[in-house]
N, C-alpha and C positions, 0 to 999 in steps of 0.2 A: 565681562572680565572674569577669567577662571582663577582657580586656586593658585596656579603657577604665576600668573601675572599680577596677583593682588599683593599690595604692600601691607603696611600696618594700618590700623584704623585711621579714618579721616582726621580725627581729633589729634592724632599724634604726628600728622604730616606738617612739616614746616614749609615745604614747597610742593605744589601740585601743578603739573603741566598737562594741558589738554589740547589736542588738535593743533599743536604748534607747527606752523609752516613758515619757512624762510625761502624767499624766491629772489632771484636776480634776473630780471627780465623774464624770458620764457622758461628759464631753468629753475626748477624747484629743488633746492639743496636739502631741505627738511620737509617731509611730506606727511604732516598730520600726526606727529608722534605724541605720546603721553607717558608720563612717569611721575613718581613721587619720591621725595626725600624726607624721611622722618627725622624728628628731632634727635640729635646725637648719632645719626646713622652715617655710614659711608656707602654711597651708591656708586658703583663703577659703570661708566658709559663706555662700552667696548665696541670696537669695529676697526676695519682697515682704513688706511688713509683715503680721504675723499668721500667717506660715507656720511658726513654731516655732523660729526661730533663737535668740532670747533665752532661751526655755524650755530649749533644749538647753544653752546656756552655763551657766545657773544649775544645771542638773542635774549637770553635770560637777563643780561645786564643792560639790554637796549644799546648795544655797541655795534650792531651790524652796520657796516659802512654803506653809504649811498652807492648805487641805486637799490640796495637790498630792501625788501619789504618783509615785515613780520606780522603774522596774524595768529589768532588762537587765544589761549588763556594761559597766563603764568601767574598763579596765585601764590604769593609769599606771605605767610602768616595771615591769610584771609584777604589780602589786597591784591588786585590784579595789576601787576607791574606794567602791563601794556597800556593800561588806562591812565597812568600817572602823567602829570605834566613834566616838562623838562626839568624844572627846579625840584620837583618831588623825587624824580628818579635819581638826580644828582645826590640828594640827601640819603638815598638808599645805598648807592654805590660806595664801597669802601667802609661805610659804617655798619650796614646790615648785611650786605653781600659783598664779598671781595673775590678777586680772581688772581691766580698765578698764571702768567702767560708762558707760552712754550719756550721762548728763547730769551734768557735774561740779558744777554749782551746787546740785543736790539731793543729790549724793553726798558733798560736803564738809560738815563741821559748821560752821555759820555763826558759832558762838560761840567757836570755838577758832582760834588762828592756824594757818596752814598748817604752820609748823614743828612746833607741838605735835602736829599730827595725824600727821606723818611720824615724829616721835619715839615716839609711842605704838605705831606699827607696829614700829619697830626694837626697842623695849624688850620688846615682846610676843614677838618671834620670835628676836632676836639676843642677848638677855641682856646688853645694853650698859648701861654707867652712863649717867646723865642727861647728863653732860658729853660723853661720847663719842657719844651718840645725837644731840645737837644739832649737834656737829661734822659727823657723817655726814649730817644733814639738809641742811646748807649744801652739802655736796659733791654730794648728789643734785639739789638745785636747780640747781647749776652743770652737772651732767651733762645735765639736760634743757633747758639753755640759758635759764634764768630770769636776766635781768640783775640785777646787784648782789645775789647770793644772800645775802650776810651781812646785808643790810638787809631784803630781801623775806621772809626766813624768819619775820619777826614780823608780816607782813601777814595780814589776814583775807580769806576768799574774796571778799567783796564789793568789796575793793580791787583785785582783779585783773581783767584782761580775760578773755573767754571762752577764748582760746587759752592764756593763762597758767594758768587754772584746769585746763585739760586737761593741760598739762604737769605741774602739781602731782599730778594723778591718776596720771599715768605714773610720776612719781618715787616715789609711794607704792607703786605696783604692782611696781616693779623694785627696791625698797629691799633686799629679801633675796635678790636675784639668782635669781629663780625659773627653773625649767627650762622651764616652759610659761607663756606669757602669753596670756590670752584678751582680745581687744580687741573689745568689743561696740559697733559703730557709733562708733568713736573720734573721728569728725569731725562728728558731728551738730551742727547749728546754727552751724557755723563757716563763715566765708567761704572762697572757693576758695583764696586765697593761704595762709591759715592752715592749711587742710586739707592742702595739699601739704607745708607745713613739718612738721606733726604726723606725717604718714606717713613722711616722710624721716627724722624723728627715731626713729620706731619701727623702721625698717629698720636704722638705725645702731646702736641699742641691741641689737637682735636679734643683730647680728654681734659687737658688743663684749662682750656678756654670754653669748654662745653659747646663746641661747634658741630654742625653737620658738615659733611664733606661730599662734594660731587667730584669724583676722580675720573678724569677722561684719559683713556689709555688704549693702546692696542696690545699691551703686554699682559698675557693671561697669567703669567707667573706673579706679577704685581697684584692682579685681581684676586688670585687664590689666597694670597697672604694678607691682604689689607682691606678687602671689601666685605660688607655685610650682605649686600644684594648686588645683582648685576642686571643691566639692561643692554641687550645686544642690538647694535645698529647695522643695517645693510641698505645701501642705496637710499639713504634719507629716511628710512623707516626703522622703528623698533620692532624687531621680529620675535624677541623672546625676553621675558623678565622672570627672575626667580631669585630666591636666596642663593648665595654663592655655593654652599655645599650641595644644595639640590641641583643647581644648574650643571655643576661639574660632574656630579654623579649620574644624572639622568637628563642630558640635553635633549630637547624635543625637536628643535628646528634643524634642518639639514645644514644650514650655514654654521650654526653653533657647533654641531658635531664636526664639521670640517675644520673650524678653528682649533678645536681641541685635538683633532687628529693630526693637524699640522705641527702640534707642539708635543712631540713624542716624549721628550724628557719630562715635561709637566705631567703628562698622563701617567708615566711610570711613577713619578713622585706621589701622585694622588693615590695610586694603587698601594704604594708603600705606606701611606698614612691612613689607609683604610677608608678612603672616601668612596671607593667603588667595590 
């Protein structure tokens, strides 16, 4: 591993992925990738649709659907998550590692109020009474800046805007103060103004809750503004890793250069800010 692919020291890594493979029958969606996420760091996993980003995220949580197979090593704070029993990994999900899925309208249960769904998460992992869990649900909606949380806690997903539903998903994901938050395309289908607000919210929560963040995206503008380091995926492999400033200023892999070249406004902006 050379200087460009090296992260922080091993002692500072919260997550270490080695030779991760995800296969569906004869098709290998993720092909022996490796990366690290340091404590308090935001790592962006970048690549085009179909390159294996979401399969990677699901494999870290042991959520790859059957008949998918996962192998390799996923060490979280020293423990290999792929070796844990079903009950042990359930204790990790939500409490230690949490995930924001791509589409909140399909991820939220349409027949339960948003408060009930947050309460379910809290009671599952935090052993709170029903009263305490509802109080905490209101606090979480306030934390993610849902207006009038005492009233909106009883709303159903269809009564909320797209940006508000995404904030509810974030509230559920951070309910148990996880140490690692995986955000899989957290601004999909949102307009530009709402995207910026959601990403600023994630940055603030990361600092406030002392989390690490794995940000999965194809948007290089998001990466430039919000990531500490970047891992670039192509056809199931990580082809380049570097600090964000370094990667944007001196990309080494042809695919990375192509991604940057396809984003002319971003390249102009980086020149303006003195990155190149």
